Backbone as XML, in Angstrom:
<?xml version="1.0"?>
<chain id="A" units="angstrom">
  <residue number="1" name="UNK">
    <atom name="N" x="0.939" y="-1.234" z="0.033"/>
    <atom name="CA" x="-0.086" y="-0.066" z="0.034"/>
    <atom name="C" x="0.871" y="1.307" z="-0.014"/>
  </residue>
  <residue number="2" name="UNK">
    <atom name="N" x="0.206" y="2.397" z="-0.252"/>
    <atom name="CA" x="1.019" y="3.675" z="-0.337"/>
    <atom name="C" x="1.465" y="3.939" z="1.112"/>
  </residue>
  <residue number="3" name="UNK">
    <atom name="N" x="0.773" y="3.613" z="2.104"/>
    <atom name="CA" x="1.143" y="3.988" z="3.447"/>
    <atom name="C" x="2.465" y="3.287" z="3.914"/>
  </residue>
  <residue number="4" name="UNK">
    <atom name="N" x="2.443" y="1.975" z="3.482"/>
    <atom name="CA" x="3.586" y="1.067" z="3.814"/>
    <atom name="C" x="4.772" y="1.770" z="3.037"/>
  </residue>
  <residue number="5" name="UNK">
    <atom name="N" x="4.692" y="2.172" z="1.778"/>
    <atom name="CA" x="5.741" y="2.834" z="1.040"/>
    <atom name="C" x="6.217" y="3.961" z="1.803"/>
  </residue>
  <residue number="6" name="UNK">
    <atom name="N" x="5.270" y="4.851" z="2.111"/>
    <atom name="CA" x="5.716" y="6.083" z="2.773"/>
    <atom name="C" x="6.490" y="5.795" z="4.098"/>
  </residue>
  <residue number="7" name="UNK">
    <atom name="N" x="6.055" y="4.793" z="4.721"/>
    <atom name="CA" x="6.810" y="4.450" z="5.999"/>
    <atom name="C" x="8.193" y="3.995" z="5.787"/>
  </residue>
  <residue number="8" name="UNK">
    <atom name="N" x="8.394" y="3.414" z="4.686"/>
    <atom name="CA" x="9.795" y="3.070" z="4.300"/>
    <atom name="C" x="10.642" y="4.155" z="3.824"/>
  </residue>
  <residue number="9" name="UNK">
    <atom name="N" x="10.037" y="5.225" z="3.233"/>
    <atom name="CA" x="10.838" y="6.352" z="2.630"/>
    <atom name="C" x="10.890" y="7.483" z="3.890"/>
  </residue>
  <residue number="10" name="UNK">
    <atom name="N" x="9.973" y="7.669" z="4.639"/>
    <atom name="CA" x="9.996" y="8.732" z="5.762"/>
    <atom name="C" x="10.101" y="8.093" z="7.106"/>
  </residue>
  <residue number="11" name="UNK">
    <atom name="N" x="11.114" y="8.529" z="7.793"/>
    <atom name="CA" x="11.367" y="8.103" z="9.155"/>
    <atom name="C" x="10.388" y="9.090" z="10.120"/>
  </residue>
  <residue number="12" name="UNK">
    <atom name="N" x="10.334" y="8.450" z="11.288"/>
    <atom name="CA" x="9.476" y="9.173" z="12.290"/>
    <atom name="C" x="9.827" y="10.644" z="12.514"/>
  </residue>
  <residue number="13" name="UNK">
    <atom name="N" x="11.026" y="10.958" z="12.499"/>
    <atom name="CA" x="11.591" y="12.311" z="12.691"/>
    <atom name="C" x="11.174" y="13.126" z="11.508"/>
  </residue>
  <residue number="14" name="UNK">
    <atom name="N" x="11.192" y="12.589" z="10.412"/>
    <atom name="CA" x="10.674" y="13.351" z="9.075"/>
    <atom name="C" x="9.194" y="13.511" z="9.323"/>
  </residue>
  <residue number="15" name="UNK">
    <atom name="N" x="8.474" y="12.604" z="9.631"/>
    <atom name="CA" x="6.998" y="12.786" z="9.793"/>
    <atom name="C" x="6.661" y="13.826" z="10.795"/>
  </residue>
  <residue number="16" name="UNK">
    <atom name="N" x="7.284" y="13.837" z="11.977"/>
    <atom name="CA" x="7.074" y="14.894" z="13.075"/>
    <atom name="C" x="7.480" y="16.128" z="12.446"/>
  </residue>
  <residue number="17" name="UNK">
    <atom name="N" x="8.551" y="16.368" z="11.705"/>
    <atom name="CA" x="8.965" y="17.548" z="11.160"/>
    <atom name="C" x="7.875" y="18.245" z="10.221"/>
  </residue>
  <residue number="18" name="UNK">
    <atom name="N" x="7.278" y="17.239" z="9.473"/>
    <atom name="CA" x="6.258" y="17.643" z="8.404"/>
    <atom name="C" x="4.937" y="18.089" z="9.229"/>
  </residue>
  <residue number="19" name="UNK">
    <atom name="N" x="4.575" y="17.346" z="10.255"/>
    <atom name="CA" x="3.457" y="17.723" z="11.142"/>
    <atom name="C" x="3.638" y="19.125" z="11.645"/>
  </residue>
  <residue number="20" name="UNK">
    <atom name="N" x="4.838" y="19.412" z="12.212"/>
    <atom name="CA" x="5.084" y="20.680" z="12.860"/>
    <atom name="C" x="4.967" y="21.767" z="11.755"/>
  </residue>
  <residue number="21" name="UNK">
    <atom name="N" x="5.545" y="21.424" z="10.573"/>
    <atom name="CA" x="5.500" y="22.519" z="9.520"/>
    <atom name="C" x="4.087" y="22.804" z="9.069"/>
  </residue>
  <residue number="22" name="UNK">
    <atom name="N" x="3.405" y="21.661" z="8.872"/>
    <atom name="CA" x="1.878" y="22.060" z="8.456"/>
    <atom name="C" x="1.122" y="22.716" z="9.450"/>
  </residue>
  <residue number="23" name="UNK">
    <atom name="N" x="1.419" y="22.439" z="10.846"/>
    <atom name="CA" x="0.691" y="23.148" z="11.842"/>
    <atom name="C" x="1.131" y="24.635" z="11.775"/>
  </residue>
  <residue number="24" name="UNK">
    <atom name="N" x="2.478" y="24.871" z="11.563"/>
    <atom name="CA" x="2.911" y="26.187" z="11.494"/>
    <atom name="C" x="2.200" y="26.974" z="10.247"/>
  </residue>
  <residue number="25" name="UNK">
    <atom name="N" x="2.170" y="26.388" z="9.207"/>
    <atom name="CA" x="1.494" y="27.064" z="8.160"/>
    <atom name="C" x="-0.135" y="27.310" z="8.399"/>
  </residue>
  <residue number="26" name="UNK">
    <atom name="N" x="-0.576" y="26.305" z="9.089"/>
    <atom name="CA" x="-2.057" y="26.547" z="9.551"/>
    <atom name="C" x="-2.103" y="27.843" z="10.406"/>
  </residue>
  <residue number="27" name="UNK">
    <atom name="N" x="-1.209" y="27.952" z="11.381"/>
    <atom name="CA" x="-1.356" y="29.168" z="12.288"/>
    <atom name="C" x="-0.950" y="30.354" z="11.561"/>
  </residue>
  <residue number="28" name="UNK">
    <atom name="N" x="-0.219" y="30.320" z="10.446"/>
    <atom name="CA" x="0.132" y="31.441" z="9.574"/>
    <atom name="C" x="-1.212" y="31.910" z="8.906"/>
  </residue>
  <residue number="29" name="UNK">
    <atom name="N" x="-1.924" y="30.879" z="8.406"/>
    <atom name="CA" x="-3.089" y="31.236" z="7.773"/>
    <atom name="C" x="-4.151" y="31.885" z="8.615"/>
  </residue>
  <residue number="30" name="UNK">
    <atom name="N" x="-4.184" y="31.286" z="9.901"/>
    <atom name="CA" x="-4.983" y="31.971" z="10.951"/>
    <atom name="C" x="-4.658" y="33.492" z="11.203"/>
  </residue>
  <residue number="31" name="UNK">
    <atom name="N" x="-3.367" y="33.706" z="11.461"/>
    <atom name="CA" x="-2.846" y="34.941" z="11.667"/>
    <atom name="C" x="-3.377" y="35.850" z="10.554"/>
  </residue>
  <residue number="32" name="UNK">
    <atom name="N" x="-3.024" y="35.563" z="9.224"/>
    <atom name="CA" x="-3.290" y="36.377" z="8.168"/>
    <atom name="C" x="-4.895" y="36.765" z="7.988"/>
  </residue>
  <residue number="33" name="UNK">
    <atom name="N" x="-5.720" y="35.671" z="8.332"/>
    <atom name="CA" x="-7.133" y="35.917" z="8.244"/>
    <atom name="C" x="-7.554" y="36.776" z="9.423"/>
  </residue>
  <residue number="34" name="UNK">
    <atom name="N" x="-6.952" y="36.510" z="10.544"/>
    <atom name="CA" x="-7.339" y="37.382" z="11.780"/>
    <atom name="C" x="-7.067" y="38.872" z="11.431"/>
  </residue>
  <residue number="35" name="UNK">
    <atom name="N" x="-5.819" y="39.045" z="10.853"/>
    <atom name="CA" x="-5.378" y="40.488" z="10.585"/>
    <atom name="C" x="-6.382" y="41.066" z="9.710"/>
  </residue>
  <residue number="36" name="UNK">
    <atom name="N" x="-6.752" y="40.518" z="8.617"/>
    <atom name="CA" x="-7.901" y="40.824" z="7.670"/>
    <atom name="C" x="-9.235" y="41.168" z="8.324"/>
  </residue>
  <residue number="37" name="UNK">
    <atom name="N" x="-9.440" y="40.244" z="9.162"/>
    <atom name="CA" x="-10.752" y="40.490" z="9.875"/>
    <atom name="C" x="-10.809" y="41.648" z="10.818"/>
  </residue>
  <residue number="38" name="UNK">
    <atom name="N" x="-9.651" y="41.971" z="11.411"/>
    <atom name="CA" x="-9.507" y="43.101" z="12.266"/>
    <atom name="C" x="-9.530" y="44.370" z="11.521"/>
  </residue>
  <residue number="39" name="UNK">
    <atom name="N" x="-9.031" y="44.422" z="10.378"/>
    <atom name="CA" x="-8.993" y="45.507" z="9.560"/>
    <atom name="C" x="-10.352" y="45.845" z="9.000"/>
  </residue>
  <residue number="40" name="UNK">
    <atom name="N" x="-11.076" y="44.701" z="8.535"/>
    <atom name="CA" x="-12.548" y="44.916" z="7.970"/>
    <atom name="C" x="-13.454" y="45.236" z="9.041"/>
  </residue>
  <residue number="41" name="UNK">
    <atom name="N" x="-13.285" y="44.665" z="10.143"/>
    <atom name="CA" x="-14.400" y="44.688" z="11.242"/>
    <atom name="C" x="-14.066" y="45.612" z="12.435"/>
  </residue>
  <residue number="42" name="UNK">
    <atom name="N" x="-12.776" y="46.323" z="12.452"/>
    <atom name="CA" x="-12.372" y="47.015" z="13.541"/>
    <atom name="C" x="-12.494" y="46.437" z="14.881"/>
  </residue>
  <residue number="43" name="UNK">
    <atom name="N" x="-12.335" y="45.104" z="14.795"/>
    <atom name="CA" x="-12.343" y="44.490" z="16.096"/>
    <atom name="C" x="-11.800" y="42.975" z="16.120"/>
  </residue>
  <residue number="44" name="UNK">
    <atom name="N" x="-11.767" y="42.293" z="17.129"/>
    <atom name="CA" x="-11.250" y="40.999" z="17.276"/>
    <atom name="C" x="-12.328" y="39.939" z="16.686"/>
  </residue>
  <residue number="45" name="UNK">
    <atom name="N" x="-11.802" y="39.020" z="16.145"/>
    <atom name="CA" x="-12.737" y="37.723" z="15.917"/>
    <atom name="C" x="-13.012" y="36.975" z="17.052"/>
  </residue>
  <residue number="46" name="UNK">
    <atom name="N" x="-14.266" y="36.567" z="17.423"/>
    <atom name="CA" x="-14.538" y="35.808" z="18.597"/>
    <atom name="C" x="-13.821" y="34.501" z="18.642"/>
  </residue>
  <residue number="47" name="UNK">
    <atom name="N" x="-13.795" y="33.929" z="17.443"/>
    <atom name="CA" x="-13.206" y="32.476" z="17.505"/>
    <atom name="C" x="-12.786" y="32.167" z="15.866"/>
  </residue>
  <residue number="48" name="UNK">
    <atom name="N" x="-12.041" y="31.112" z="15.633"/>
    <atom name="CA" x="-11.686" y="30.787" z="14.244"/>
    <atom name="C" x="-12.872" y="30.581" z="13.342"/>
  </residue>
  <residue number="49" name="UNK">
    <atom name="N" x="-14.002" y="30.113" z="13.868"/>
    <atom name="CA" x="-15.162" y="29.798" z="13.029"/>
    <atom name="C" x="-15.606" y="31.219" z="12.417"/>
  </residue>
  <residue number="50" name="UNK">
    <atom name="N" x="-15.403" y="32.347" z="13.181"/>
    <atom name="CA" x="-15.821" y="33.577" z="12.623"/>
    <atom name="C" x="-15.098" y="34.006" z="11.403"/>
  </residue>
  <residue number="51" name="UNK">
    <atom name="N" x="-13.815" y="33.355" z="11.241"/>
    <atom name="CA" x="-12.980" y="33.733" z="10.103"/>
    <atom name="C" x="-13.425" y="32.889" z="8.984"/>
  </residue>
  <residue number="52" name="UNK">
    <atom name="N" x="-13.901" y="31.715" z="9.050"/>
    <atom name="CA" x="-14.572" y="30.899" z="8.065"/>
    <atom name="C" x="-15.858" y="31.518" z="7.629"/>
  </residue>
  <residue number="53" name="UNK">
    <atom name="N" x="-16.687" y="32.032" z="8.505"/>
    <atom name="CA" x="-18.041" y="32.635" z="8.164"/>
    <atom name="C" x="-17.770" y="33.924" z="7.457"/>
  </residue>
  <residue number="54" name="UNK">
    <atom name="N" x="-16.733" y="34.570" z="7.729"/>
    <atom name="CA" x="-16.450" y="35.979" z="7.025"/>
    <atom name="C" x="-15.694" y="35.573" z="5.663"/>
  </residue>
  <residue number="55" name="UNK">
    <atom name="N" x="-15.655" y="34.469" z="5.292"/>
    <atom name="CA" x="-14.980" y="34.082" z="4.042"/>
    <atom name="C" x="-13.467" y="34.226" z="3.912"/>
  </residue>
  <residue number="56" name="UNK">
    <atom name="N" x="-12.843" y="34.377" z="5.031"/>
    <atom name="CA" x="-11.399" y="34.630" z="5.005"/>
    <atom name="C" x="-10.422" y="33.458" z="4.924"/>
  </residue>
  <residue number="57" name="UNK">
    <atom name="N" x="-11.019" y="32.195" z="5.374"/>
    <atom name="CA" x="-10.466" y="30.917" z="5.219"/>
    <atom name="C" x="-11.516" y="29.948" z="4.908"/>
  </residue>
  <residue number="58" name="UNK">
    <atom name="N" x="-11.159" y="28.967" z="4.146"/>
    <atom name="CA" x="-12.203" y="27.899" z="3.883"/>
    <atom name="C" x="-12.645" y="26.994" z="4.890"/>
  </residue>
  <residue number="59" name="UNK">
    <atom name="N" x="-11.617" y="26.630" z="5.685"/>
    <atom name="CA" x="-11.926" y="25.911" z="6.955"/>
    <atom name="C" x="-10.910" y="26.251" z="7.983"/>
  </residue>
  <residue number="60" name="UNK">
    <atom name="N" x="-11.053" y="25.645" z="9.198"/>
    <atom name="CA" x="-10.152" y="25.994" z="10.412"/>
    <atom name="C" x="-8.992" y="24.880" z="10.078"/>
  </residue>
  <residue number="61" name="UNK">
    <atom name="N" x="-7.700" y="25.534" z="10.084"/>
    <atom name="CA" x="-6.723" y="24.611" z="9.905"/>
    <atom name="C" x="-6.515" y="23.619" z="11.197"/>
  </residue>
  <residue number="62" name="UNK">
    <atom name="N" x="-5.888" y="22.582" z="10.898"/>
    <atom name="CA" x="-5.695" y="21.419" z="11.839"/>
    <atom name="C" x="-4.297" y="21.676" z="12.508"/>
  </residue>
  <residue number="63" name="UNK">
    <atom name="N" x="-4.323" y="21.279" z="13.740"/>
    <atom name="CA" x="-2.923" y="21.041" z="14.448"/>
    <atom name="C" x="-2.567" y="19.646" z="14.259"/>
  </residue>
  <residue number="64" name="UNK">
    <atom name="N" x="-1.768" y="19.437" z="13.411"/>
    <atom name="CA" x="-1.357" y="18.019" z="13.037"/>
    <atom name="C" x="-0.492" y="17.216" z="14.177"/>
  </residue>
  <residue number="65" name="UNK">
    <atom name="N" x="-0.087" y="18.013" z="15.156"/>
    <atom name="CA" x="0.636" y="17.211" z="16.294"/>
    <atom name="C" x="-0.454" y="16.562" z="17.142"/>
  </residue>
  <residue number="66" name="UNK">
    <atom name="N" x="-1.728" y="17.093" z="17.198"/>
    <atom name="CA" x="-2.708" y="16.422" z="18.078"/>
    <atom name="C" x="-3.849" y="16.076" z="17.209"/>
  </residue>
  <residue number="67" name="UNK">
    <atom name="N" x="-4.083" y="16.618" z="16.050"/>
    <atom name="CA" x="-5.244" y="16.195" z="15.242"/>
    <atom name="C" x="-6.495" y="17.048" z="15.491"/>
  </residue>
  <residue number="68" name="UNK">
    <atom name="N" x="-6.460" y="18.101" z="16.226"/>
    <atom name="CA" x="-7.504" y="18.922" z="16.731"/>
    <atom name="C" x="-7.481" y="20.266" z="15.778"/>
  </residue>
  <residue number="69" name="UNK">
    <atom name="N" x="-8.520" y="20.961" z="15.561"/>
    <atom name="CA" x="-8.589" y="22.203" z="14.844"/>
    <atom name="C" x="-7.961" y="23.248" z="15.874"/>
  </residue>
  <residue number="70" name="UNK">
    <atom name="N" x="-7.159" y="23.972" z="15.011"/>
    <atom name="CA" x="-6.394" y="25.195" z="15.665"/>
    <atom name="C" x="-7.422" y="26.254" z="16.222"/>
  </residue>
  <residue number="71" name="UNK">
    <atom name="N" x="-7.174" y="26.946" z="17.159"/>
    <atom name="CA" x="-8.079" y="27.984" z="17.579"/>
    <atom name="C" x="-7.129" y="29.273" z="17.802"/>
  </residue>
  <residue number="72" name="UNK">
    <atom name="N" x="-7.848" y="30.395" z="18.089"/>
    <atom name="CA" x="-7.057" y="31.521" z="18.100"/>
    <atom name="C" x="-6.127" y="31.696" z="19.344"/>
  </residue>
  <residue number="73" name="UNK">
    <atom name="N" x="-6.376" y="30.932" z="20.392"/>
    <atom name="CA" x="-5.457" y="31.044" z="21.460"/>
    <atom name="C" x="-4.199" y="30.268" z="21.186"/>
  </residue>
  <residue number="74" name="UNK">
    <atom name="N" x="-4.061" y="29.599" z="20.181"/>
    <atom name="CA" x="-2.867" y="28.856" z="19.909"/>
    <atom name="C" x="-1.796" y="29.808" z="18.995"/>
  </residue>
  <residue number="75" name="UNK">
    <atom name="N" x="-2.247" y="30.970" z="18.679"/>
    <atom name="CA" x="-1.420" y="31.899" z="17.978"/>
    <atom name="C" x="-0.400" y="32.575" z="18.773"/>
  </residue>
</chain>
């Protein structure tokens, strides 16, 4: 299977590094969307879902280290 092949190619440290990088990119997306929200609305977004509702991001990014959605307190 593809998963077995990937496990042969990538070591656990590589996977952990990729998870951390994907999480960092997700946080960057949230920060950019939050800044745009603040400019447009002259105030703070109550939560990450408000950024989705405002059309600034398609979905709430995932924290790949724990599998949970990121929230604004993680920034």
